[in-house]
C-alpha positions in Angstrom: 84.7 74.7 130.1 85.6 71.3 128.8 82.8 71.3 126.5 83.9 74.8 125.4 87.2 73.8 124.4 86.1 70.8 122.7 83.7 72.7 120.5 86.2 75.1 119.7 88.8 72.2 118.9 86.5 71.1 116.2 85.4 74.3 115.0 89.4 74.5 114.3 89.8 71.2 112.7 86.8 71.2 110.7 88.0 74.9 109.2 91.6 73.2 108.4 90.0 70.4 107.3 87.9 72.9 104.8 90.7 74.7 103.3 93.2 71.6 103.0 90.4 70.5 100.8 89.6 73.5 98.9 93.2 74.5 98.4 94.1 71.2 97.3 91.3 71.3 94.6 92.2 74.6 93.6 96.1 73.8 93.3 94.9 71.0 91.2 92.9 72.8 88.7 95.3 75.3 88.4 98.4 73.4 88.1 96.8 71.5 85.0 95.5 75.0 83.6 98.9 76.2 84.4 100.6 73.2 82.6 98.3 73.5 79.5 98.8 77.2 79.2 103.0 76.8 79.2 103.0 73.9 77.1 101.0 75.6 74.3 102.4 78.9 74.8 106.0 77.2 74.1 104.6 75.4 71.2 103.7 78.7 69.7 106.9 80.4 70.2 108.7 77.7 68.8 106.7 77.6 65.7 106.3 81.2 65.0 110.2 81.7 66.0 111.5 79.6 63.2 109.9 82.1 60.9 112.4 85.1 59.5 111.2 88.5 60.7 108.6 86.7 62.7 107.9 90.0 64.6 107.0 92.0 61.8 103.3 90.1 62.1 103.3 91.8 66.0 101.0 94.9 65.0 98.6 92.4 63.7 99.0 90.0 66.9 98.8 93.0 69.4 95.9 93.8 67.3 94.0 90.7 67.9 95.4 90.6 71.2 93.5 93.9 72.2 90.2 93.2 70.2 89.8 90.1 72.1 90.4 91.7 75.7 88.1 94.6 74.3 85.3 92.7 72.9 85.2 89.6 75.2 86.8 90.1 78.7 88.3 93.8 79.2 89.7 92.4 82.6 92.5 90.3 80.1 94.1 93.5 79.1 97.4 94.2 81.0 99.7 92.1 82.8 97.3 89.7 84.9 98.8 89.9 88.3 97.2 93.2 88.7 93.4 92.2 87.9 93.9 89.5 90.2 94.8 91.8 93.3 92.1 94.4 92.1 89.5 91.8 91.8 90.5 90.9 95.6 90.2 94.2 96.6 87.6 95.7 94.5 85.0 92.8 93.8 85.2 90.5 96.7 87.8 88.2 94.6 84.5 87.7 91.7 86.5 87.5 88.2 84.7 86.5 84.6 85.4 83.2 83.7 85.8 84.3 80.3 89.4 85.9 81.5 90.7 82.3 81.1 90.3 81.6 77.4 90.7 84.9 76.6 93.9 85.7 78.5 95.3 82.3 77.3 95.0 83.4 73.9 95.9 86.8 73.9 99.3 86.2 75.9 99.9 83.4 73.3 99.5 85.9 70.4 101.4 88.7 72.0 104.7 86.6 73.3 104.5 84.5 70.0 104.9 87.2 67.6 107.6 89.4 69.8 105.6 90.8 72.1 108.0 91.9 75.5 106.0 90.2 78.3 106.0 87.6 80.5 103.6 84.2 81.0 103.6 84.3 85.3 101.1 87.3 85.2 98.7 85.5 82.9 98.9 82.2 84.5 98.4 84.1 88.2 95.2 85.8 86.8 94.3 82.4 84.9 94.9 81.1 88.2 92.7 83.6 90.1 90.1 83.3 87.5 90.1 79.5 87.9 89.5 79.5 92.1 86.9 82.4 91.5 85.0 79.7 89.5 85.2 77.2 92.2 84.4 79.8 94.9 81.2 80.3 93.1 80.4 76.6 92.1 81.1 76.0 96.3 78.8 79.3 97.0 81.5 80.7 99.3 81.0 83.9 101.0 83.1 86.8 99.9 85.6 86.5 102.7 86.3 82.6 101.5 86.0 83.7 98.0 88.9 86.1 98.3 91.4 83.8 100.3 90.1 80.9 97.5 91.4 83.6 94.7 94.7 84.4 96.6 95.4 80.2 96.8 94.6 80.3 93.0 97.2 82.9 92.7 99.9 80.9 94.7 99.5 77.7 93.0 100.0 79.5 89.8 103.0 81.3 90.8 104.5 77.8 91.9 103.5 76.1 88.6 105.4 79.0 86.9 108.4 79.5 89.1 109.0 76.1 90.5 109.2 78.0 94.1 106.2 76.9 96.1 107.1 78.4 99.4 108.1 82.0 97.5 105.0 81.6 95.5 102.7 81.2 98.8 104.8 84.0 100.8 104.4 86.0 97.6 100.5 85.7 97.5 100.0 86.8 100.9 102.6 89.3 100.8 101.9 91.3 97.4 98.1 92.1 98.3 98.5 94.6 101.1 102.3 96.0 101.9 103.5 96.5 105.3 100.5 93.9 106.3 101.2 89.9 106.2 98.1 87.8 107.0 99.4 84.8 108.3 96.1 82.8 108.4 96.2 82.6 105.0 99.3 80.8 105.0 98.3 77.0 105.4 95.6 76.8 102.0 98.0 79.3 100.1 101.0 76.9 100.9 98.9 73.9 100.3 97.5 75.3 97.1 101.1 76.4 95.9 102.5 72.7 96.7 99.8 71.0 94.8 99.8 73.3 92.0 103.7 72.7 91.4 103.4 68.6 91.7 100.5 68.7 89.1 102.0 71.0 86.7 105.2 69.0 87.0 102.9 65.8 86.7 101.4 66.8 83.5 105.1 67.9 82.0 105.4 71.6 82.5 109.0 72.4 82.4 110.7 73.3 85.7 112.2 76.8 85.7 114.5 75.8 88.7 117.8 77.8 87.9 121.5 76.4 88.4 122.8 76.5 91.5 126.2 78.7 91.3 126.4 80.0 94.8 126.1 77.2 97.5 129.1 78.7 99.3 128.5 80.2 102.9 129.0 83.8 102.9 131.6 83.3 105.4 133.7 81.8 102.9 134.0 85.2 101.2 135.1 88.8 102.7 132.2 89.2 104.8 132.5 92.9 105.2 132.8 93.9 101.6 130.6 91.9 100.3 128.0 92.9 102.9 128.7 96.6 101.6 128.6 95.8 97.9 125.3 94.3 98.5 123.8 97.1 100.2 125.2 99.6 97.3 123.8 97.6 95.0 120.7 97.3 97.0 120.4 101.1 96.5 121.1 101.2 92.7 118.6 98.1 92.0 115.8 100.1 93.8 116.7 103.2 91.2 116.5 101.1 88.6 112.9 99.6 89.9 111.6 103.0 90.2 112.8 104.1 86.8 111.2 100.9 85.4 107.7 101.7 87.4 108.1 105.3 86.1 108.6 104.3 82.2 105.8 102.0 82.7 103.3 104.8 83.7 104.6 107.3 81.4 104.2 105.2 78.5 100.8 103.9 79.8 99.7 107.6 80.1 101.0 108.7 76.7 98.9 105.5 75.4 95.5 106.9 77.0 96.1 110.1 75.3 95.5 108.7 71.8 92.0 108.7 71.6 91.6 105.8 69.2 89.6 102.3 68.8 91.7 100.4 71.7 92.7 97.5 69.3 94.0 100.0 66.9 96.6 101.0 69.5 97.9 97.4 69.1 98.9 98.2 65.5 100.7 101.7 66.8 102.6 99.9 69.1 103.2 96.6 67.4 104.9 99.0 64.8 106.9 100.8 67.4 108.7 97.6 68.6 109.5 96.2 65.1 111.1 99.7 64.5 113.1 99.2 67.8 114.1 95.6 66.8 115.4 96.8 63.9 117.2 99.2 65.5 118.6 97.6 68.5 118.0 93.9 67.6 115.7 91.5 68.6 116.6 90.4 72.1 114.7 92.3 74.0 111.7 90.8 72.2 109.2 87.9 73.6 109.9 86.1 77.0 114.0 86.7 76.7 115.1 83.7 78.5 117.4 82.9 76.0 118.9 86.0 76.2 119.1 86.4 80.1 120.3 82.8 80.8 124.0 83.4 79.6 123.9 86.6 81.7 123.6 84.4 84.9 126.2 82.3 83.9 128.6 85.1 83.6 128.3 86.0 80.1 128.7 89.7 79.4 125.7 92.2 78.5 125.4 95.4 77.0 125.2 98.1 79.6 122.0 99.1 78.3 120.1 96.2 77.7 118.2 97.0 80.9 117.0 100.0 79.7 115.9 98.8 76.3 113.9 96.1 78.1 112.1 98.4 79.9 111.1 100.3 76.8 110.1 97.4 74.9 108.0 95.9 77.7 106.2 99.3 78.4 105.4 99.9 74.8 103.9 96.2 74.5 102.0 96.7 77.6 100.3 100.1 77.2 99.4 99.5 73.6 97.2 96.3 73.8 99.5 93.5 74.3 98.9 90.6 77.0 101.5 89.6 79.3 103.1 89.1 82.5 105.6 92.0 84.0 107.6 89.6 86.4 109.9 87.8 83.5 110.2 91.1 81.8 111.6 92.5 85.7 113.6 89.4 85.9 115.5 90.3 82.5 116.0 93.8 83.4 117.1 92.7 87.2 119.6 90.3 85.6 120.9 92.3 82.8 121.1 95.4 85.3 123.1 93.2 87.5 125.4 92.0 85.4 126.1 95.7 84.0 126.6 96.7 87.9 129.1 93.8 88.8 131.4 94.7 85.3 131.4 98.4 86.0 132.6 97.5 89.4 134.5 94.2 89.0 132.4 92.2 90.6 130.8 88.2 90.4 128.7 88.6 87.1 126.7 85.7 87.9 126.2 86.6 91.2 125.0 90.0 90.9 122.8 89.1 87.9 120.7 86.8 90.4 121.1 89.6 93.3 119.9 92.3 90.6 117.0 89.8 89.7 115.6 89.2 93.5 116.0 93.1 94.2 114.3 94.1 91.1 111.6 91.8 91.9 111.5 92.6 95.6 111.6 96.3 94.8 109.1 96.8 92.0 106.5 94.6 93.3 107.0 95.0 97.3 107.4 91.7 98.2 111.0 91.4 99.7 110.6 88.4 101.9 109.4 86.0 98.8 112.0 87.1 96.4 114.9 86.2 99.7 113.1 83.0 100.2 113.1 82.4 96.0 117.3 82.9 96.6 117.1 79.5 98.6 114.5 77.7 96.3 115.2 78.9 93.0 118.9 79.2 92.9 119.5 76.5 96.3 122.2 79.1 97.8 122.2 80.1 101.6 125.0 82.7 100.1 123.2 84.5 97.7 120.2 84.5 100.3 122.7 86.2 103.0 123.3 89.1 100.5 119.6 88.7 99.4 118.8 89.5 103.0 120.7 92.8 103.1 120.1 94.0 99.2 116.1 93.5 98.7 115.0 95.2 101.9 117.1 98.2 100.6 115.7 98.2 97.1 112.3 98.1 98.5 112.9 100.8 100.2 114.3 103.0 97.9 111.3 102.8 95.6 109.3 104.0 98.3 105.1 103.5 97.8 105.4 102.8 94.0 104.8 99.5 92.6 104.3 97.9 89.1 100.8 97.0 90.6 98.7 100.3 90.9 95.7 98.6 92.9 98.3 97.0 95.4 97.3 98.8 98.7 99.9 100.4 101.2 98.7 100.3 104.8 101.2 102.0 106.9 104.6 104.1 105.6 108.0 102.6 104.9 109.3 104.9 106.8 108.4 106.7 110.3 108.6 110.4 108.9 106.1 109.9 106.0 102.2 109.4 107.3 100.6 107.2 104.9 97.1 106.5 104.8 95.8 103.1 104.0 95.5 103.6 100.0 97.2 101.9 97.2 100.5 102.3 95.5 99.0 103.7 92.5 98.3 107.0 93.7 99.6 107.3 97.5 98.3 109.8 99.8 101.5 111.1 101.7 102.1 113.6 104.3 104.9 114.5 106.0 104.4 113.5 110.1 104.6 116.5 112.5 108.3 116.9 113.8 107.0 116.2 117.6 106.3 112.8 116.8 
């Protein structure tokens, strides 16, 4: 009996040491790649942004982005995180190494010239691709390769957002809705922390936001605050549903245009030029310079979040390369600010709450977004409100997601039976009334 216990202990210890090494190595590699990508993107945006009407070159940039993906690495298309999830579920974590340079180049072209996309999705895909390469070098089993790719996703998320705990939970939570695989927590958390530290050491800018809401919720009138959080959760869930619908409709429309794929970039880029000339350039690129004042309480237009949906959908559906989370942040912040303006609430508070809720409901990751309230905003008060609003928004979106290959292990409500399937085309049936 003692010998058996010692053997089991040694097996556990060996596995722990193995994954600490693999996760730390992955975190270091991904942290370095992420830092290099962020610095390159920032340099490109600064250089191009100084050109008057720089977005007039967007059709050419989207053509190049789509051409690179079509000719060199088709998995570089779209917003990145989706392809990493797909690789885990459908290909045992295997990803083409060429996706790393292609994704970097395609994303820099798209965002620098005004395409409405984010940098976190490409970074996540780059991290997953790097982890897949490492898994091949170490000849890991398919099971272990998938775990290492999840570590790469976590390290990349942490490097971009500066929230390693939320990054680890997001990487575990986003894969299968309704199932949290806690056996991955140690390596994923290790990769996230190392990835964040390495990216900081190499000079990557932090994404931590100012702390506006350090007060405890008990210092507010708790019942009205929690009631408004509940109501806002419904609103933000509807905003997420609309965002997902606009993305899907635009994608289907683009697919019906039967021409050479890169030429669609010219069409999409031209459409964005027209939109920018009509509605302004605030919705181009990352949009950080526009939504940061909204977090600080500055007023925004009530329709800003609707236009950001449209700009993003056209960019990602017509050949642009980039992430979806930064646009979701823009949509959440501006819709939250608008919600507060209509109902006479604190615009800063609800801008931040909107960001968390739209991220949570659009990606089906409420736990990660609640944790993000602590890490990103250093705010227990905001986290209390997010604990109420994020799950409500998550339920309102039903079995929908911005990640079509995200798996649904079970229904979010008892009255709907859901077979294990993807969030793109859920197979739903009403349960028998006798159940």
